[in-house]
C-alpha positions in Angstrom: 124.6 82.7 82.7 123.1 85.4 80.3 119.3 86.5 80.9 118.1 88.9 78.3 114.8 90.7 78.8 113.2 92.2 75.6 110.2 94.0 75.3 107.3 93.4 73.1 107.0 95.9 70.2 103.7 95.1 69.7 102.4 95.5 73.3 104.0 98.9 73.8 102.5 99.9 70.8 99.2 98.8 71.9 99.6 100.5 75.3 100.6 103.5 73.7 97.9 104.0 71.5 95.3 103.6 74.5 97.0 106.1 76.4 97.8 108.8 73.7 94.0 108.5 72.6 93.2 109.0 76.3 95.4 111.9 76.8 94.2 113.5 73.6 90.7 113.0 74.7 91.6 115.1 77.9 93.3 117.8 75.8 90.4 118.0 73.4 87.5 118.5 76.0 89.7 120.7 78.2 88.4 119.2 81.3 88.7 116.2 83.4 87.0 112.8 82.0 84.4 111.6 84.0 83.7 107.6 84.6 80.9 106.0 86.1 81.2 105.6 90.3 83.5 108.4 91.8 86.5 107.3 94.1 86.4 107.8 97.8 87.1 110.9 98.7 89.4 112.0 100.7 91.2 109.1 99.4 94.9 109.7 98.1 97.8 109.6 100.6 95.1 110.4 103.6 91.7 109.1 104.1 88.9 110.2 106.5 89.7 107.8 109.0 93.5 108.8 108.9 92.9 112.5 109.5 90.5 111.9 112.4 93.1 109.7 113.9 95.6 112.0 113.7 93.2 115.0 115.4 92.3 112.7 118.1 95.8 111.3 118.8 97.5 114.6 119.2 94.5 116.0 120.9 95.2 113.0 123.6 98.8 114.1 123.6 100.0 110.3 122.3 103.4 109.8 121.1 104.9 109.6 118.7 102.0 111.8 117.1 102.7 114.7 119.1 106.6 114.9 118.0 105.3 114.4 114.4 103.1 117.1 114.9 105.4 119.3 116.6 107.8 118.9 113.2 104.7 120.3 111.2 104.2 123.5 113.3 107.8 124.1 113.5 108.0 124.4 109.7 107.6 128.2 108.0 105.8 126.3 105.4 102.9 125.3 107.7 102.0 129.0 108.9 98.6 130.4 108.1 98.8 133.6 105.7 101.5 131.9 103.5 101.5 134.3 100.6 101.5 132.3 97.0 103.5 133.5 94.1 101.7 131.8 91.2 103.5 131.9 87.8 101.9 131.6 84.2 104.7 129.2 83.1 107.0 127.1 85.3 110.1 126.0 84.1 112.8 123.4 85.4 116.0 122.2 83.6 119.0 123.8 82.6 118.9 126.3 79.7 115.8 127.5 81.1 114.7 130.6 83.4 114.1 128.2 86.0 111.5 129.1 88.4 110.1 125.8 89.8 111.2 126.4 93.3 108.5 128.9 93.5 105.9 126.3 92.8 107.1 123.5 95.1 107.2 125.8 98.0 103.7 126.8 97.5 102.5 123.1 97.3 104.1 122.3 100.4 102.7 125.2 102.3 99.4 124.3 100.9 99.7 120.6 101.9 101.3 121.5 105.6 98.5 124.3 106.0 95.8 121.8 104.7 97.2 119.0 107.4 97.4 121.3 110.1 93.8 122.4 109.4 92.6 118.4 110.1 94.4 118.3 113.0 93.4 121.6 114.8 90.5 122.4 113.1 91.1 125.7 112.8 89.7 127.3 109.7 92.5 129.7 108.9 95.0 126.8 107.6 92.3 125.6 105.3 91.7 129.2 104.2 95.4 129.7 103.5 95.6 126.4 101.5 92.7 127.1 99.5 94.1 130.8 98.7 97.5 129.1 97.2 95.8 126.3 95.4 93.3 128.8 93.7 96.1 131.4 92.8 97.9 129.0 91.0 95.0 127.6 89.2 94.2 130.6 88.0 97.4 131.8 86.7 99.4 128.7 85.6 99.1 127.9 82.0 102.2 125.5 81.2 105.3 123.4 82.8 108.1 123.9 80.5 112.0 123.4 80.2 114.4 120.8 79.2 113.6 117.0 79.7 113.4 118.0 83.6 109.8 119.3 82.8 108.2 115.7 83.0 109.8 115.2 86.6 108.4 118.8 87.4 105.0 117.8 86.3 105.1 114.4 87.7 106.6 115.1 91.3 104.4 118.6 91.5 101.3 117.1 90.0 100.8 114.5 92.4 101.8 116.8 95.5 99.3 119.3 94.3 96.6 116.7 93.8 97.2 115.6 97.7 97.3 119.0 98.9 94.1 120.0 96.9 92.3 116.5 98.0 92.3 117.8 101.8 90.5 121.0 101.1 88.3 119.7 97.9 85.4 120.2 99.8 85.9 123.7 101.1 83.3 126.3 99.9 85.8 128.6 98.5 87.9 126.1 96.7 87.7 126.2 92.7 87.5 122.5 92.2 86.6 122.2 88.7 89.1 125.0 87.5 91.8 122.9 89.6 90.9 119.6 88.1 91.0 121.2 84.6 94.4 122.6 85.6 95.7 119.6 87.1 94.5 117.2 84.2 96.0 119.2 81.5 99.3 120.6 82.6 100.4 117.7 85.0 98.3 114.5 84.2 98.3 114.4 80.5 102.1 115.5 80.2 102.9 112.6 82.6 100.6 110.3 80.9 102.6 111.0 77.5 105.8 110.4 79.1 105.1 106.7 80.1 104.0 106.2 76.5 106.9 108.3 74.7 109.7 108.8 77.2 110.4 112.1 75.6 111.2 110.2 72.0 114.0 107.9 74.0 114.7 104.5 73.9 112.6 102.9 76.9 115.6 102.3 79.2 116.9 105.8 78.6 115.3 107.4 81.9 116.0 105.6 85.2 113.3 104.1 87.4 112.5 107.3 89.4 111.4 109.2 86.2 108.7 106.7 85.2 107.5 106.6 89.0 107.0 110.4 89.2 104.9 110.1 86.0 103.2 107.3 87.5 102.1 108.8 90.9 100.9 111.8 89.0 99.0 109.8 86.6 97.1 108.1 89.5 96.5 110.9 91.7 95.3 113.0 89.0 93.0 110.2 88.1 91.9 109.5 91.6 91.3 113.3 92.2 89.6 113.9 89.0 87.1 110.7 89.0 88.8 109.4 86.2 88.6 105.5 86.2 90.2 105.1 82.8 93.2 107.0 84.0 93.7 104.9 87.0 93.3 101.8 85.3 96.1 102.8 83.0 98.6 103.8 86.0 97.8 100.3 87.7 98.3 98.3 84.7 101.9 100.4 83.9 102.8 99.6 87.6 102.2 95.8 86.9 103.1 95.5 83.4 104.6 98.9 82.3 107.7 98.5 79.7 109.6 101.3 81.4 111.9 101.1 84.3 109.3 102.4 86.6 107.0 99.2 86.7 107.5 97.1 89.7 109.5 93.9 88.1 112.1 96.5 86.3 112.3 98.5 89.2 112.7 95.7 91.6 114.3 93.0 88.8 115.9 90.1 91.1 114.5 88.7 94.2 117.4 86.8 96.4 117.4 83.7 98.5 117.4 85.9 101.4 114.2 87.5 100.8 115.7 90.8 99.7 115.1 92.1 96.2 117.3 94.5 94.3 116.5 97.8 93.5 117.6 98.7 90.0 118.5 102.2 90.7 120.9 101.3 93.5 123.5 100.6 90.9 123.2 104.6 90.3 123.1 106.5 93.6 121.5 106.6 97.2 119.7 109.6 96.6 117.7 108.8 93.7 117.1 105.2 95.1 115.4 106.8 98.2 113.1 108.9 95.8 111.9 105.8 93.9 111.1 103.8 97.1 109.2 106.8 98.3 107.5 107.4 95.1 106.4 103.4 94.6 105.3 103.9 98.1 103.2 106.7 97.4 101.6 104.7 94.8 100.7 102.0 96.7 99.4 104.0 99.3 97.0 105.8 97.3 96.0 102.6 95.3 95.3 101.0 98.7 93.0 104.0 99.9 90.9 103.0 96.9 90.8 99.1 97.5 93.6 98.2 95.2 96.5 96.4 96.9 99.7 96.8 95.2 101.6 96.8 98.6 100.8 92.8 98.2 101.3 92.4 94.6 103.6 89.6 93.4 104.2 88.4 97.1 104.8 91.4 98.3 107.4 92.2 95.9 107.6 96.1 97.0 108.3 94.9 100.3 111.4 92.8 99.6 112.8 95.9 97.6 112.2 98.5 100.4 113.9 96.0 102.8 116.9 95.9 100.0 117.3 99.8 100.2 116.8 100.3 104.0 119.6 97.6 104.6 121.8 98.8 102.1 121.1 102.7 103.1 122.3 101.7 106.6 125.4 100.6 105.5 124.6 96.7 105.3 125.8 94.6 102.5 123.6 93.8 99.7 124.0 91.7 96.5 123.8 93.4 92.9 123.3 91.6 89.7 125.4 93.3 87.1 123.0 94.9 84.5 123.3 97.0 81.2 120.9 99.6 80.1 120.5 101.3 76.5 120.3 104.8 76.3 119.5 107.4 73.6 116.9 108.6 71.2 114.8 107.0 68.6 116.5 107.0 65.4 119.3 109.1 66.9 122.2 108.8 69.1 122.7 105.6 71.4 124.9 104.2 73.9 124.9 101.7 76.9 125.4 101.8 80.5 126.4 99.4 83.0 126.0 98.9 86.8 128.1 96.3 88.2 127.7 97.0 92.2 125.3 98.6 94.4 126.5 102.4 95.1 128.2 103.7 98.1 126.0 105.3 100.9 126.0 107.7 103.6 124.0 105.9 106.4 123.2 109.6 107.5 121.1 110.3 104.4 117.5 110.3 105.2 114.3 111.0 103.5 110.7 111.3 104.8 109.6 108.0 103.0 109.9 105.1 105.7 107.0 105.7 108.2 104.5 105.1 105.5 106.1 101.7 104.5 106.6 100.6 108.0 103.3 101.3 109.0 101.5 99.5 106.0 103.5 96.1 106.5 103.8 95.7 110.2 100.7 97.6 111.5 98.1 96.7 108.5 99.3 93.4 107.7 101.7 92.2 111.0 104.6 91.1 108.5 107.9 91.5 109.5 110.0 94.4 108.1 113.1 94.5 109.9 115.0 96.8 108.0 112.5 99.0 107.0 111.4 99.4 110.9 114.8 100.2 111.8 115.4 103.0 109.0 112.0 104.1 110.1 112.8 104.6 113.5 116.0 106.3 112.7 114.1 108.9 110.7 111.5 109.8 113.1 109.7 112.0 113.6 109.7 112.7 109.8 109.5 116.0 108.6 108.5 117.3 105.3 109.4 119.9 102.8 111.7 122.5 103.8 113.3 120.4 106.6 115.7 118.6 104.3 117.4 121.3 102.9 116.8 124.3 100.4 117.0 122.3 96.9 114.6 120.3 95.0 115.4 116.9 96.6 114.2 117.8 99.9 110.9 118.4 98.4 110.3 115.5 96.5 108.2 113.9 99.5 105.2 115.5 101.2 106.6 114.1 104.3 105.6 114.0 107.9 105.0 110.3 108.2 105.2 110.0 111.9 102.3 112.2 112.4 99.9 110.9 109.2 101.0 107.0 108.7 101.5 105.7 112.4 99.0 103.6 113.3 97.4 100.9 115.6 97.9 97.4 114.5 94.8 96.5 112.3 94.2 92.8 112.7 91.0 90.5 111.9 90.0 87.6 114.2 92.3 84.9 113.7 95.3 86.8 112.6 94.1 87.9 108.9 95.5 90.8 107.8 93.3 93.8 107.0 92.1 94.8 103.5 92.3 97.9 101.5 90.1 100.8 102.5 86.5 99.1 102.6 84.8 102.0 101.9 86.6 102.4 98.5 85.2 101.4 95.2 85.7 98.1 94.1 89.2 97.4 92.6 90.2 98.8 89.3 92.2 96.4 87.4 93.8 96.7 83.9 93.2 94.7 80.8 95.8 92.1 82.0 96.4 90.8 85.6 99.4 89.2 86.7 99.9 86.2 89.1 99.9 87.0 92.3 123.7 111.6 96.6 124.7 112.3 98.4 122.4 115.3 99.4 119.2 116.7 98.3 120.6 119.1 96.1 121.7 116.0 93.7 118.5 115.9 92.6 118.3 119.2 91.1 119.2 118.3 87.6 117.4 115.6 85.9 119.0 112.5 84.5 117.5 112.2 81.0 119.1 113.0 77.9 120.8 116.2 78.7 122.3 114.4 81.7 124.5 111.7 78.9 126.1 115.0 77.7 123.8 114.6 74.5 121.6 117.6 75.2 118.1 117.4 75.4 116.2 115.8 72.7 114.3 119.0 71.4 111.3 118.1 69.5 111.1 114.3 70.2 108.1 114.5 71.8 104.5 114.0 70.7 104.5 116.9 68.2 107.0 114.6 66.2 104.8 111.8 65.8 107.5 109.0 66.7 106.3 106.4 69.0 109.0 105.2 71.6 109.5 101.6 70.4 110.8 99.2 72.9 114.1 98.7 71.1 116.2 99.8 74.0 116.2 97.9 77.2 118.7 95.3 77.5 119.3 93.9 81.0 122.0 91.0 81.2 121.9 89.1 84.4 125.3 87.3 85.3 124.3 86.2 88.8 121.8 85.7 91.6 118.3 84.6 90.7 115.4 86.1 88.7 112.1 86.0 90.2 109.0 86.1 88.2 
């Protein structure tokens, strides 16, 4: 049986117009957009309750928090006095004078120092984090490079926001200046990618590209109290046309309760990156009262279980699919994946503690494979603990310390709800029923990776909208859910 999914051109153009208009408004204003009703702060990956729990558990010598904290204190990035190396322009991608490693090392130093401050209460760590963040917001003017600039904007934008969220109330932190930098140089670029996809057909970029942009748009929106931006991000998660929206990233639910992760047909490293990014998106939304972990019958859990089983060497089903690649009004081609790629069971990323603790502790749900792989990865480290290349810095990490929690269960066995202190849930205009090694991620998987070269000029400046004509997923076996 052949099943063909086509994207509505009208719906894509409608979404594109809304997002472009919003992004243009941000650029014209030169400052973060405001909306009625601020979000809960701190409220990205960590809430005040989370931070207080970490401090109390470490002080009490409780396991496994102490092991997680030991990994933090052993990391050179977590030492107070870290000296920032801000650049006016950050470049990522072949053919450019790449210097983005300076950025991600400084971001992880800011995050780790801020985290260490909240656990110990020692002000020198907060002062170090603030100094790093202020140095970059005073210096950075652009994120540039090949197509990989979109990865840089997405990955480092969401990480920047999370580091800054932990010290946003520090007396020396230049909050307004940082919000302006984050919005104009990271959020707007990621927003534009989700609309135009660098002038490529919608399926040209694999799942992790969309997810990197999505977490940046969401994190920036929350950090800058931009409710419209958060709404766009949540709506894209549910119904976006690109491969990062949940039903495109996890297209098939099987009878065994596992759900195929599309990028498993590519390689293990990028799949783990994608799972970590989708988990990050769900966690940040949860902390603002938006439950995406449970969206579409907990579809993300089914996808995470699939990836966990596969990554540990288990056999999983994979439904063959073909995606279209290329540029709008330019070159075109197709690529077919017929089976899940091979794996290295020893490969690890600090992505599992967050997911396992949400489903098993907050919701009291079984998550056998996720729990097993989380135990193998514990205690989780962070940037600098998984190799020197960019793939080792794609997640902020330290989940054993930050996400381990006691089971939260209401009377009668009801599962807990999103952050009760957060504002009411943000809903979009429509609602659905309910590699290898880190070094393989140094290079992007955009147009340059196909041998065609980067599509220079196929960006917002061309005025060409990325129409939906690209995505063709052919399903030959298995059962599609939703």
